C-alpha positions as CSV (number, residue, x, y, z in Angstrom):
1,X,24.2,-1.4,0.3
2,X,23.9,-2.2,4.3
3,X,22.1,-5.1,6.2
4,X,19.2,-2.9,6.6
5,X,19.0,-1.9,3.4
6,X,20.0,-5.8,1.8
7,X,17.0,-7.4,4.4
8,X,14.0,-4.8,2.8
9,X,15.0,-5.8,-0.3
10,X,14.9,-9.4,0.8
11,X,11.7,-8.5,2.3
12,X,10.0,-6.9,-1.0
13,X,10.9,-9.8,-2.9
14,X,8.9,-12.5,-1.2
15,X,6.1,-10.5,-1.2
16,X,6.1,-9.2,-4.6
17,X,7.3,-12.4,-6.3
18,X,5.8,-13.9,-3.9
19,X,8.9,-16.8,-2.9
20,X,9.3,-17.9,0.8
21,X,11.5,-16.0,2.8
22,X,14.9,-17.7,2.6
23,X,16.4,-19.1,5.3
24,X,19.6,-17.6,5.7
25,X,18.1,-14.2,5.5
26,X,15.7,-14.8,8.6
27,X,18.1,-13.2,11.2
28,X,17.5,-12.2,14.8
29,X,15.8,-8.7,14.7
30,X,16.9,-6.2,17.2
31,X,14.1,-3.1,18.0
32,X,16.9,-0.8,16.8
33,X,17.0,-2.5,13.8
34,X,13.1,-2.9,13.3
35,X,12.8,0.8,13.5
36,X,15.6,1.5,11.1
37,X,13.6,-1.0,8.5
38,X,10.7,1.1,9.0
39,X,12.5,4.7,8.5
40,X,14.2,3.3,5.5
41,X,10.5,1.5,4.0
42,X,8.9,4.0,5.1
43,X,11.7,6.6,3.0
44,X,10.7,4.5,-0.2
45,X,7.1,4.2,0.3
46,X,7.1,0.8,1.0
47,X,6.6,-0.1,4.6
48,X,3.3,-1.5,4.6
49,X,4.9,-4.4,1.9
50,X,7.7,-4.4,4.4
51,X,5.1,-4.7,7.3
52,X,3.2,-7.9,5.4
53,X,5.9,-10.0,4.7
54,X,7.5,-9.2,8.4
55,X,3.8,-10.8,9.9
56,X,4.0,-13.7,6.9
57,X,6.8,-14.5,8.3
58,X,6.5,-14.6,12.2
59,X,9.0,-11.3,12.9
60,X,6.2,-9.6,14.5
61,X,4.4,-12.0,16.9
62,X,6.7,-10.2,20.0
63,X,8.2,-7.2,18.6
64,X,6.7,-3.7,20.4
65,X,7.3,-2.0,16.9
66,X,4.2,-4.7,16.2
67,X,1.3,-2.2,15.7
68,X,3.6,0.6,13.9
69,X,4.5,-1.8,11.1
70,X,0.9,-3.3,11.1
71,X,-0.8,0.2,10.9
72,X,1.3,0.6,7.8
73,X,-0.8,-2.4,6.0
74,X,-4.2,-0.5,7.1
75,X,-3.0,3.1,6.2
76,X,-2.3,1.3,2.9
77,X,-5.7,-0.4,2.4
78,X,-7.4,3.0,3.8
79,X,-5.5,4.8,1.3
80,X,-6.9,2.4,-1.7
81,X,-10.5,1.8,-0.8
82,X,-10.2,6.2,-0.9
83,X,-8.2,6.4,-4.0
84,X,-11.2,4.0,-5.5
85,X,-14.1,5.7,-4.3
86,X,-12.4,9.2,-6.1
87,X,-11.6,7.6,-9.3
88,X,-14.8,5.9,-10.0
89,X,-16.6,9.4,-8.7
90,X,-14.4,10.8,-11.8
91,X,-14.8,8.0,-14.2
92,X,-18.3,8.2,-13.8
93,X,-18.4,11.8,-14.3
94,X,-16.4,11.7,-17.3
95,X,-18.6,9.0,-19.0
96,X,-21.8,10.6,-18.4
97,X,-20.0,14.0,-19.7
98,X,-18.6,12.7,-22.7
99,X,-15.4,13.2,-21.8
100,X,-12.2,10.5,-23.1
101,X,-10.0,9.8,-20.3
102,X,-6.9,7.4,-20.0
103,X,-5.6,6.8,-16.1
104,X,-2.1,6.6,-15.4
105,X,0.9,5.7,-13.4
106,X,-0.6,3.4,-10.6
107,X,-3.9,3.4,-11.4
108,X,-2.6,1.0,-13.8
109,X,0.0,-0.6,-12.4
110,X,-1.6,-1.5,-9.2
111,X,-3.3,-4.4,-10.9
112,X,0.1,-6.0,-11.4
113,X,0.3,-6.2,-8.1
114,X,-0.3,-9.6,-5.9
115,X,-2.9,-6.9,-3.9
116,X,-3.8,-3.6,-5.0
117,X,-3.2,-2.1,-2.1
118,X,0.6,-3.2,-2.1
119,X,1.0,-0.4,-4.9
120,X,0.4,2.6,-3.1
121,X,0.3,6.6,-4.6
122,X,1.0,10.1,-3.7
123,X,-1.9,10.9,-6.3
124,X,-4.9,9.7,-8.8
125,X,-3.1,10.6,-12.7
126,X,-5.7,10.9,-15.4
127,X,-4.9,11.9,-18.6
128,X,-7.8,13.9,-21.2
129,X,-7.4,16.0,-24.4
130,X,-5.9,18.9,-24.4
131,X,-9.5,20.2,-26.2
132,X,-11.4,18.9,-23.2
133,X,-9.2,20.6,-20.3
134,X,-11.7,23.0,-19.2
135,X,-14.5,21.1,-19.9
136,X,-13.3,18.6,-17.3
137,X,-12.4,21.3,-14.8
138,X,-15.5,22.1,-14.7
139,X,-17.4,18.5,-14.5
140,X,-15.1,18.0,-11.7
141,X,-15.8,21.4,-9.6
142,X,-19.5,20.7,-10.6
143,X,-19.1,17.4,-8.2
144,X,-19.1,19.9,-5.3
145,X,-16.5,17.6,-3.0
146,X,-13.3,19.5,-4.9
147,X,-11.1,22.1,-4.5
148,X,-8.9,23.3,-7.6
149,X,-4.9,23.3,-5.7
150,X,-2.8,24.5,-8.8
151,X,-1.9,23.8,-12.4
152,X,0.8,23.7,-14.7
153,X,1.8,23.9,-18.3
154,X,1.1,20.1,-18.5
155,X,-2.0,19.3,-15.5
156,X,-4.3,21.0,-13.0
157,X,-4.4,19.4,-9.5
158,X,-7.5,19.1,-7.1
159,X,-8.0,18.0,-3.9
160,X,-11.1,16.1,-2.6
161,X,-12.5,15.9,-0.1
162,X,-11.6,13.0,1.4
163,X,-7.6,14.2,1.2
164,X,-6.8,12.1,-1.9
165,X,-4.9,14.2,-5.0
166,X,-6.1,14.1,-8.2
167,X,-3.5,15.3,-11.4
168,X,-5.6,15.7,-14.0
169,X,-3.4,15.9,-16.8
170,X,-3.5,17.6,-20.6
171,X,0.2,16.7,-21.6
172,X,2.5,13.5,-20.7
173,X,5.5,16.2,-21.0
174,X,6.0,19.7,-19.4
175,X,8.7,20.6,-21.8
176,X,9.6,19.7,-25.5
177,X,12.7,20.7,-24.5
178,X,13.5,18.1,-22.0
179,X,16.5,15.9,-23.1
180,X,13.8,13.0,-22.3
181,X,11.3,14.7,-24.7
182,X,10.6,12.1,-27.7
183,X,7.8,13.1,-30.6
184,X,6.0,10.0,-30.3
185,X,4.1,10.8,-26.8
186,X,2.2,13.4,-27.9
187,X,0.8,10.4,-30.0
188,X,-0.8,9.0,-27.1
189,X,-4.1,9.2,-28.2
190,X,-3.7,7.7,-31.7
191,X,-1.7,4.8,-30.1
192,X,-4.7,4.6,-27.4
193,X,-7.0,1.3,-26.7
194,X,-10.8,1.8,-26.2
195,X,-11.2,0.2,-23.0
196,X,-13.8,-3.0,-23.4
197,X,-15.9,-1.9,-21.1
198,X,-15.9,2.1,-20.4
199,X,-17.0,3.7,-24.0
200,X,-15.1,7.0,-22.9
201,X,-12.1,5.5,-21.0
202,X,-8.8,4.2,-23.4
203,X,-5.9,2.8,-21.9
204,X,-2.7,3.4,-22.9
205,X,-1.1,1.1,-25.6
206,X,1.5,-1.3,-24.1
207,X,5.0,1.0,-25.9
208,X,3.7,4.3,-24.7
209,X,3.0,2.5,-21.3
210,X,6.4,0.9,-20.9
211,X,7.9,4.2,-22.0
212,X,6.6,6.6,-19.5
213,X,7.6,4.4,-17.1
214,X,11.2,4.7,-17.9
215,X,10.9,8.5,-19.0
216,X,9.3,8.9,-15.7
217,X,11.8,6.8,-13.4
218,X,14.7,9.0,-15.5
219,X,13.1,12.0,-15.3
220,X,13.1,11.7,-11.0
221,X,16.5,9.6,-11.3
222,X,17.9,12.4,-13.3
223,X,17.0,15.5,-10.3
224,X,18.3,13.1,-7.6
225,X,16.2,9.6,-6.9
226,X,13.0,8.1,-7.7
227,X,12.8,5.0,-5.2
228,X,12.7,1.6,-5.5
229,X,9.0,1.4,-6.0
230,X,9.4,2.2,-9.9
231,X,11.7,-1.1,-10.1
232,X,9.7,-3.2,-8.4
233,X,6.7,-1.4,-11.2
234,X,9.3,-2.5,-13.8
235,X,9.8,-5.9,-12.9
236,X,6.0,-6.6,-12.8
237,X,5.6,-4.9,-16.3
238,X,8.5,-7.3,-18.0
239,X,7.3,-10.3,-16.2
240,X,4.2,-9.9,-18.3
241,X,6.1,-10.6,-21.5
242,X,4.1,-8.1,-23.6
243,X,5.9,-6.9,-26.8
244,X,7.6,-3.4,-25.6
245,X,9.4,-3.9,-29.2
246,X,7.9,-0.6,-30.2
247,X,9.0,1.1,-26.8
248,X,12.7,0.2,-27.0
249,X,12.8,2.2,-30.2
250,X,11.1,4.9,-28.7
251,X,13.5,4.7,-26.1
252,X,16.7,5.0,-28.8
253,X,15.5,8.7,-29.6
254,X,14.8,9.4,-26.1
255,X,18.2,9.0,-24.8
256,X,17.4,7.0,-22.4
257,X,17.9,3.3,-23.8
258,X,20.9,2.8,-22.0
259,X,19.2,4.2,-18.7
260,X,16.3,1.7,-19.0
261,X,18.8,-0.9,-19.4
262,X,20.1,-0.6,-16.4
263,X,16.9,-0.1,-14.6
264,X,15.8,-3.8,-16.1
265,X,19.2,-5.0,-14.9
266,X,19.2,-4.0,-11.4
267,X,15.3,-4.8,-10.8
268,X,16.2,-8.2,-11.8
269,X,19.1,-8.2,-9.0
270,X,16.7,-7.2,-6.2
271,X,13.4,-9.6,-7.7
272,X,14.9,-12.0,-9.8
273,X,18.8,-13.1,-8.0
274,X,21.0,-11.7,-11.2
275,X,24.3,-10.5,-10.5
276,X,25.2,-6.5,-10.2
277,X,27.2,-5.0,-12.9
278,X,29.6,-2.5,-11.9
279,X,26.9,0.3,-13.0
280,X,24.2,-1.1,-11.4
281,X,25.8,-1.8,-7.9
282,X,26.5,3.0,-8.3
283,X,23.0,2.7,-9.0
284,X,21.6,0.7,-6.0
285,X,23.9,3.1,-3.9
286,X,22.2,6.2,-4.9
287,X,18.6,4.7,-5.0
288,X,18.9,3.4,-1.6
289,X,20.6,6.8,-0.2
290,X,17.7,8.6,-2.3
291,X,14.4,7.5,-1.5
292,X,11.1,8.3,-3.2
293,X,12.3,12.0,-3.5
294,X,15.9,12.4,-3.1
295,X,17.8,13.1,-0.4
296,X,19.9,16.4,0.2
297,X,23.2,14.4,-0.9
298,X,21.7,12.5,-3.7
299,X,20.4,16.2,-5.4
300,X,23.8,17.2,-4.9
301,X,25.0,14.5,-7.1
302,X,22.7,14.7,-9.2
303,X,23.1,18.4,-9.9
304,X,26.8,18.4,-9.9
305,X,27.1,15.1,-12.7
306,X,24.7,16.8,-14.5
307,X,26.3,19.8,-14.6
308,X,29.6,18.2,-15.4
309,X,31.7,18.8,-12.2
310,X,31.5,20.8,-9.2
311,X,33.1,24.1,-10.9
312,X,30.1,24.1,-13.7
313,X,27.9,23.2,-11.2
314,X,28.8,26.5,-9.1
315,X,28.6,28.7,-12.2
316,X,24.9,27.0,-12.9
317,X,23.9,28.1,-9.4
318,X,25.6,32.0,-10.0
319,X,24.1,32.7,-14.0
320,X,20.9,31.3,-13.8
321,X,17.8,31.8,-16.7
322,X,15.9,34.7,-16.7
323,X,13.0,32.1,-16.0
324,X,14.9,32.1,-12.2
325,X,16.7,35.3,-12.3
326,X,13.2,37.4,-12.3
327,X,12.3,36.0,-8.7
328,X,14.9,37.7,-7.0
329,X,14.9,40.5,-9.6
330,X,11.2,41.4,-10.6
331,X,12.2,44.8,-12.0
332,X,12.7,42.4,-14.8
333,X,8.9,41.5,-15.8
334,X,9.1,45.0,-17.1
335,X,12.3,45.8,-18.6
336,X,13.9,42.6,-18.9
337,X,17.0,44.5,-21.1
338,X,18.0,45.2,-17.4
339,X,19.2,41.6,-17.4
340,X,23.1,41.7,-18.2
341,X,22.7,44.0,-15.0
342,X,21.2,41.5,-12.9
343,X,23.0,38.9,-13.7
344,X,26.4,41.5,-12.2
345,X,24.7,42.0,-9.4
346,X,23.7,38.5,-8.4
347,X,27.5,37.4,-9.2
348,X,28.3,40.2,-7.0
349,X,26.5,38.8,-4.5
350,X,27.6,35.6,-4.5
351,X,31.1,37.0,-4.1
352,X,30.8,39.7,-1.7
353,X,27.2,39.7,-0.4
354,X,24.4,37.7,1.7
355,X,24.9,35.1,-0.7
356,X,28.7,34.8,-0.7
357,X,29.3,31.8,-2.5
358,X,31.6,29.6,-0.1
359,X,28.7,30.2,2.6
360,X,26.1,29.3,-0.1
361,X,24.9,26.1,1.1
362,X,24.0,24.5,-1.8
363,X,28.0,24.7,-1.9
364,X,29.1,24.4,1.3
365,X,27.3,21.1,1.6
366,X,29.0,19.9,-2.0
367,X,32.0,20.9,-0.3
368,X,31.5,18.3,2.4
369,X,29.5,15.7,1.3
370,X,29.7,15.6,-2.8
371,X,33.5,14.4,-2.5
372,X,34.2,11.5,-0.6
373,X,30.3,10.0,-0.8
374,X,30.3,10.0,-4.3
375,X,33.6,7.7,-5.1
376,X,30.8,5.0,-5.2
377,X,28.6,6.7,-7.4
378,X,31.4,8.3,-9.8
379,X,30.4,8.9,-13.2
380,X,27.4,7.6,-12.8
381,X,25.1,9.7,-14.9
382,X,27.5,9.4,-17.9
383,X,27.2,5.3,-17.4
384,X,23.9,6.1,-17.6
385,X,23.1,8.1,-20.4
386,X,21.9,11.3,-18.6
387,X,24.7,13.4,-19.0
């Protein structure tokens, strides 16, 4: 961790834990340092919290970057207001049409922050029952201010007139074959708790809430990074001192208990002054480099380590599943029997054609980046039980 990232975590701690910034951390900031800090904090979607800490500690008084930092706060507050409007509108519509629903992720976690606007979100996530998804979709479209923009095996996506993305989930899981899958998540409605105010609103049970948060972190970590924000969430969730013993058992069944333990430890390193272990130090390097959506380097590291090394990763890039292969060879839709032949064609393309393997961007960059830079993160996925 360099000086910029270390200072960013100290600023976040001062705001989230509501502690005074340590005097020894109050360093003289150059314009370049502040610009680097702004870029890094944006990469982790926490620039507004960093801006608040800088302002509260008097760092922005004479800084040329004052306007840019303060604008991060204004945008966060404005986005929060827009999201509130959308959530209230959807909630009212579901109440009126008697559709049970459960708010997810940021809608719930933001209540744990010192100020709700500190927990920004890319979108609004709401869960409905699978049998209600068509009716819920019609209710949303009937409001006249939403456009359907996509759908998957577990959600339908809409965009409001004011630019807010709504993900209407009907499953908490996209794929039961995922190594992070555990059957208990299918019991979400059985374990859901009725809201004391709104008749058709339900809330995740403590165990499901905790497990789902960890699972979501692990899911993004496995593909290249999840950023620092979920660790802030986790620290605040742990601070509630609720009984998550049921969630711990679910984590073991889902084979992400080792990841969970280290995620908790790292959140305490950042926000409770605990000491690093070897694994949390590696984890920290990976997360800071990755940002909220993963960097090119961390995605390569993740792919390589999950695949069991560079050679296996290259093999997985050449011999892809049928669902991917048919994108390059549409004829497979009509004649799946040609799959072996298309695999051979793809192999020759990598060896001799346009996709020649040593010119392939992924492989070329893997050779350039994934050797020396991964020394500090070697065997990270194995250490976390995410192989």
